[in-house]
C-alpha positions, 0 to 999 in steps of 0.5 A: 199885620196891616202891611200884609193886609195892604199887600193882600188888598192890592193883589185882590184889587188887581184881580178885581180890576182885571175882571172889571176890564173884561166885563167893561171892555166895550165901554173902555174902548168908547167911554163917551159912546157906551154905557156900562150894564145890560139895559134891563128896563130899556132906555131909562132916564136915570143915568142921563139925569145924573150926567146932566147934574154932573155938567151943571154947577154943583150946589148944596141942594136936596139931591147932592150926594157929594162923595159920589157927585164931586168926583163925578163932576170933576171927572166930567170937566175932563173927560165929559159926562158919559165917560165920567159916569162910566169911570165912577161906575167901573171903579166901584167894582174893585173898590167894593172887592177891596172893602169886602175883603178887608172886612172878611179878613177882619172877622177872621176869614182866610185869604182864600175865603175872604177873596172868594167872598169879596169877589162874590160881593163885588160882582153880585147880581145886585151890583151888576144890575144897579151899575147899569142905571144908578151910579149912586146905588152902585157905590157898594164899597162904602157899606162893608167899609162902614161895618168894618169901621163900626166893629173895629171901633167897638173892639178898639175905641182908639182915636184912630178907630173913632176917626175911621168910623166918622169917615166911614159914616160920612162916606156911606151916607153922603155917597148914596142916601139909600146907603145912609138909610140902610146903614142907619137901620142895620146899625142897632142890630150890628152893634147889638150882635157884636156886643153880644158875641164879643161882650167878654173880650170888649173893653168897658169904654168901647161901647159908650165911645162908639155910641157917642160917635154914632150919636154925634154923626146922627146930629151932624146928619140932621144939621146937614139936612136942615141946611143943605136939604131943608125941604126934607125937614120942612115939607116931607110930604112933598117928597113922599112917594106913593104907598103903592111904590112899596109893592113895586120896588120892594123885594119878593122873598123869592127874588133871592132865588130867581136867577139874574136876568143878566145870566147868559143861560138862565136870564131869559127864563128869569125874565119870563118868570118876572113877566108872569108875576107882573113885574115890569117897572120894578124888575131892576130892583128884584135882581138880588139873587144870592144863588145856590152856591153861596147858600150851600156854603153858608149852610156849611158855615152855619153847621160848623157854628152849630157844632161849635167851630172854634175858629174866630170867624165862626164866632161872628156868624150869629152877628152876620146872620142877625144883620142879614135877617134884619136886612132881608125883612126890611127888603120885602114889600108889604104883602097887601096893598090896603095900608096895613103895616105888616112888614118893616118896609111899611113902618119905615115908610111912615118915618121916611116916605121919600124912600121907596126902593126897599129891595136895596136892603138886599145889598146887606143880605148879599154881604152877610151871605157871602161872609157866612159862605166864606166861613163855610169855605174855611170849614171845608178847607180846614177839614183837610180831606180830599172830599171836602176840598172837592166839595169846596171847589165845586161850590165855588165853581157853582158860585162863579157859574151863577154870577157869570155874565156875558161881557158883550151884554154889559154895554149899550149905546148912549144913543137910542138907535143906530141911526142916531149913532150914524148921525153923531159919527158921520153927519157933522153938519146935519140938522136932524128931526127925531120923530120920537116925542119929548119924554124924560127918557129921550130929552138927553138925545139933543145934548148927547148929539151936540144939538144935531138931533131935535125931538119932535114937538119943538120946531115940528109937532109930529111926524104925522104932519101931512106936509112933513117933508116940506115942513122939514125943508122950511125949518132947515132940517136935512134929515129925519129919524124914524124909530121902530116900528116903521109905519109913517115915512116910507111913503112920503114924497120928499124923503129918501132913505139914506141909512137903514138899521134894525132899530131905526131909519135915517131919511134925507130931506129932498123936498123944497121949502113950501110957499106956505106952511104952518110953523107953530100951533097954540091952544091945541091938546096933545095929538091923539089917534085911532085906526082911521086918523090922527087929530088934536082937540081944541076947546077955545081958540086954536091958533096957527102961525103960518109963514108965507115964504115967497116974498109976495102975497099969496092966494091959498086954499086950506083943506082941513080935516075937522070933527065937532065934539058931540054935535054940529058946531059953528066955527069962525076963522080969523086971519091977522084979526080979520074974519075970513071964513065961517062954517058949520062942522059936523060930528063926523070927520070931514074934509073942509075947504077954507078960503081962498085966503089972501096971505101976506109975506112973512109970519101970519096968525090964523085963528080957529074960533069956536062960536059955541062954548066948549063941552066938558067931555065927561058930560057928553060921553062916558069918560073920565076926561074933564077937558072942555072940547069943541073941535078935533083938527086933523090933517091939513093941506095948503093949495097955492092958487097963485099970487094975489 
């Protein structure tokens, strides 16, 4: 029997591989440039954080999930982190199909019903969506493998069955910690349901042996946590998510009814539904659609069980239903935000506050639903009538129609704009400034472009600098990228558009390096702006490191936009420790002239020193801001009067 099962599984793996290739064709053509999956929530940092981990030396720490991370790290050494990420994700689809098929066949489904159930599980909206961002969560193959091993051990309890259960438990837990949590929660119900429906046929020692094996696995898991992830045991509060996240990343009951946002026809409608419901950050987790086709087939299967269907698969239906219902309950977020534990997610949070995305229990709901739907397929096929077969075919076609995605939508560039891709492809010797500020979403740009692109905030604080072209030239930049919307760089002299795209513009730097420029700033708060101007606050001393590039002393005049906070304030200016200017600054923004200053060659220190003590913002105006503020510093311009 096992030989025939292997042949069937290989055939199904081949079919699932063909579908995977069809969906991931763009990724397979450029595995180091494209990422699999639709960008449901935009350019998120999660995939790139995993890629960074792949490139780093592996250590047994809190975040290591070795069953996924070790193969990914090895592949990264050979093909690079982006391609390795893609291969690990794409491989999960045929593997999920095979494991779900073996489970379906074990509970008695026919080859046809098992194949349909397995393909529906492997290419479910949950899997397609999570594969776009979460390589660990996308390893869905281990859950059906775990249930197969668990139920097989409850039926046999041979040494081989025990070893299989141990391996499956390790795989489902160490591939993805959410998988371990989900398996731990559903195991009592999976064991109890199996024992209840098969208690007559079970051998007396099967249950205690299985429970002992699970107990040993749980003990080993505790030891692993203590040694490899001791912070969980020692400081669980430090890893706890906010309770509000339970509502953001928990499922709504109607999440299972709304079409997936990847659907080529109903996706836009689904997105509008979620936007109307105020779901944005948690949109990815809500992609747990079961679909009308699977639901209808499951109802057919349940009706057959109710009418005492004698088939072996129908006997498993109560167990599958129990597991699915429990997972459904745990997937839901609490209804209220007042801390009342009115749903299982809130109770589970008290035990394991380092988990928050309880909508991922929807994977179990999906698995149970497709298996029960497979029971419905078998019932319709066994009926043998033309009407039942037509109904079966129609419902299977409906499932395909509900789960279909557009292959062209299943990939996106790892770089944020086409301008970045142009630089990576055409400008090997370029040094490019990206006007986007450094964030967790954008920090991967530098290593993805092999250092060609630098984000604003390091060498140059912002593209809003008045002398940006000259600063770019002074710092050795050859180009600058402006992302959409386009509103700052077109009018600047010293920049020339070299390439223009829908989502970005690439400018070549044509300006000459200035005689003097501001290289770095210290002691300034983050830049702010309104409709009139842009500025940075200082409380105490604000320091500029200025550079005279001429090789000889210069006499310069600094024109600087200033506004005092709350009231008129006195400001002193020091150059290389010597007081060179003093003035009274008014609360309204004005342009002040400082100098002339005599600046020696090289790097010099220019300090803006508030004479009066700064004021706590909330004490002067109606705001929650607790910063101590003195002056707002806006645009600046250096005028060179000549050599000293």
